N, C-alpha and C positions, 0 to 999 in steps of 0.2 A: 528398499525404497526410500528415497530422500525427499523430505518435505521442507521447503524453504518458506519461512514466514518473515515478511518484511513489515516492520513496525515503525511508525513515525512519532506517535505520542501527540498529545494536545496540552494546551495550557490548563492548569488546575484552577478552576474558577473560584476556588475557596481562598485563593491568595491573590494579592495585587499583581497585575501584569508586570513583567520584567521590562527592562530597558532594551529597546531595539534601535540600532543605529545602522547607517549606511556609510561606507567609505567612498572615496572619490571615484572608485571604479564601479560603484553600484552594487557592492557585495554586502551581504547581510552579516551583522555582528550582534549577537545577543549578550548583554552584560547584566550585571547586578544579580541580586538574589531572586530566584524564580523557582517555580515548581512545574514540572512536566510529568504527566501521567499517561497511562495508556487510555486512549479513547475507546468508546464502545465498539467501534469497528475493529480496532486493533485487538481488543479482548476476544471478539468473536473469531478472528482469524487464528489467534493462538490456541483458543480452546478447541477448535475443530481439528487442528493438528495433534493436540494432546489426546483427544478422544480416539483418533485413528491409531496413535501409538499405543494406547491402552490395550487395544485389541490385537496387536501384532508385534512380535519381537523383531520383525524384519524392518520396522519403521525407524528412521532416524529423523529427528526434528532439528533443523538448523535455523537460527534466528539472526537477522540483521536488524539492528536498531539504528535509526538515523541519528547522526551526531547533532549536537546543538546544546542548548541550555539544559542544565541538569541531567546531562547524558549518562553519567555514571550511576546516579541514583535510579534513573529509569531502567538502565540495563540490569542493575541488581534486582529490581523488582521482577524482571523477567527471569533472571537466573534462578530465582526461588522455585521455578517450575521445572528446573533441571533439563533444559534442552540439551541435545547432544553436542551442539556448539553454539556459541553466542559471540557476536562481534558488533562493535560500534563502527558504523560506516560514516566517514567524513566525506563530504562532497566539496571539491575545490574547482571552481568557485561554487558557493552555495547560493542558488537563486530559486527558491522553491516556488515563486510566482511564475517561473518559466517552466511550464509542465513538460514541454518537449525536451528541454535540456536536462531536467531532473530525471526524466524517464530514460534518456539516453545514457546518463551517468550510471544509474543503477543497473541498467541493462548491460553496459560494458563490463561492470564489475562482475555480475553474475555469469556472463559468458566466459570470462577469463578465470573464474574460480575453479579450483580442483574438484570441489564437490558439486556436481551437476544435479539440479533438482529434477525429480520426476513429477512434482506437483508444487505449485507456488500459491500460497495464500497471502492476500493483502486486503486490508480494509477498503471498503468501497470509496472512502475518502481518505487521502493520505496526508494526515496532519491538518493543522488549522488553516493553511493557505491553499488547500486543494479542493476543488469543487467536484472531483470525481474523474478528472481527465488523466491524472498521472497513472493510475492502474491500467487504464485502457491503452495508453501509449506504451506502457511497459510491456504489455502483451505483444504489441506490434514490434517493439525492439527485440524481444526474445523470440519472435516468430512463433508464438504459441497461440492456440485457440483459446478464446476467452469464455468463461462461464461467469456471468455477473450475478450479484445479489444472492450468493449462496447463503443458506440458513442452516444447513445440516449436512453431515457427511457420515457415511457408514461403509462397512465392508460388505460386499456381496461376493462370496467366494474369495478369489484372489484379486478382485477389482474393487476400486473405490467408487462409490456412488455419491454424487452431489445432488442436493435438492434445494429448490426454491419454490415459493408459493406466489401465485398471481390470482388474487381474488379467491375463488373457491377451488382453484386447480393447483395441483402439485406437479412440478416438472422435475424429472430425474435425468441425470446424465451418468452413464457408466464410463469411467475414464479408461479408455483402451490405449491411450497414449499420454503424453505430457500435456498438462493444462495449466493455465493461470486462472485462479478463481478469486473474484472479489467477494468479500464477505460483508453482509449487513448484520446488524444486531438482532438477536432473536432470543427468546427464553430458552431455546434448546442449545444455544452456544454461549450462555452466560459463563464467564470465566470462573473456574473453581477457586477456592482459597488454597494457598500453598501450605504445606506442612511447616510448622514452626522451626523444626530442625533444619529444613532446607532454607528458610529465611535467614537463619543465623549463619549457615554455611555461605550463603550468597554474599553476606557482608564482608567476608574475608577473601572472596574469590578474585583472582586476577583476570580482568576482562581485556581481551585483545581489541586493539583499535586499528582499523584499516582506512586507507584513503583512496579515493578515486579522483585523480587529477584529470581535468579535461580542458583542452584549448578549444573554446567554442566562440569564435568571433561574432557569430550570427545570433548569439543569445540575446534575450530581452533584458536590458538593465532597467532597474526601477525608475531611475531618473528620466528614462525615455518614455515612461508611461504617462499618458495624459487622460484627463477626465473625459469620459465618453460624451459625445454630443447627442442631444435628444433628437431622435429621428421621427418624422411624421409618418404615421402608418398609411400605407398605400396598398392598392390592389385588393383582390378578393381572396377569401379563404379557399384552399384547394385540398380536397380529400385525396389521400394516396392509398390505393388498393394494392393487393398482391401480398407475396410472402415478405418476411422480414428483410431478406436480401434484396428483393425488388424495391421495397420501400426505401431502404438505405441507398440504393443506387439512384433512385429518383431524387432523393434529397441532395446527394452529392452533385448530380447533374444540375439541379436548380441553383445551388450555391455557386457552381462554376460559371453558370450563365449570368447570375446576378453580379459576380465579381468582374465580369467583362472579359 
């Protein structure tokens, strides 16, 4: 069983923010000295994969680290946990504010890769510029069912079970097929400390870098973004009943009508 963990990292708030610049094409360039570390959702996704591997020799953990500032140091911090493979993924062009394009780029790379995942873990927010939409869109790109806000994973026989909590309830999913799970931080998925010998080995490790080039003329360039206009609230509140699927369909129908 192959588990793919997709990590973005976040800016380390213990250090000054690095220089971020945009070129004439609206592409992002990060310069200067900076620190990027795994965010709490990244850590949770990695730890769940490691916990499952601890319990089964049939598990292989493969990690993609998003390229960018401080990418090599970030990747080496992940290498200390000894994933079965580790690569730095560069997106060309890199426009992380465009969730649709970013998800399409990552999805295209995963689909074409030789190692096809049986389970994908990704933090519920993907980096500092994502509000939670990239993981959802990535599930759509990969045509995988989505299990959101996972907090815990375990083996039940030869199947993986994922768990999340809502209030006083626990919801469990037995993965009978391939799933993409977004992971939120929880005391049960707090990332372990790596062994010192593995940290030292990671410092000398040669890390593969791969690139996903995409020609996307319809993508959103940052220079095209404008400050949103304040809209006056109108209409009455409407309560939507039914199952989750029925509520989602009702919301989509409302938005389509509102868009004209």
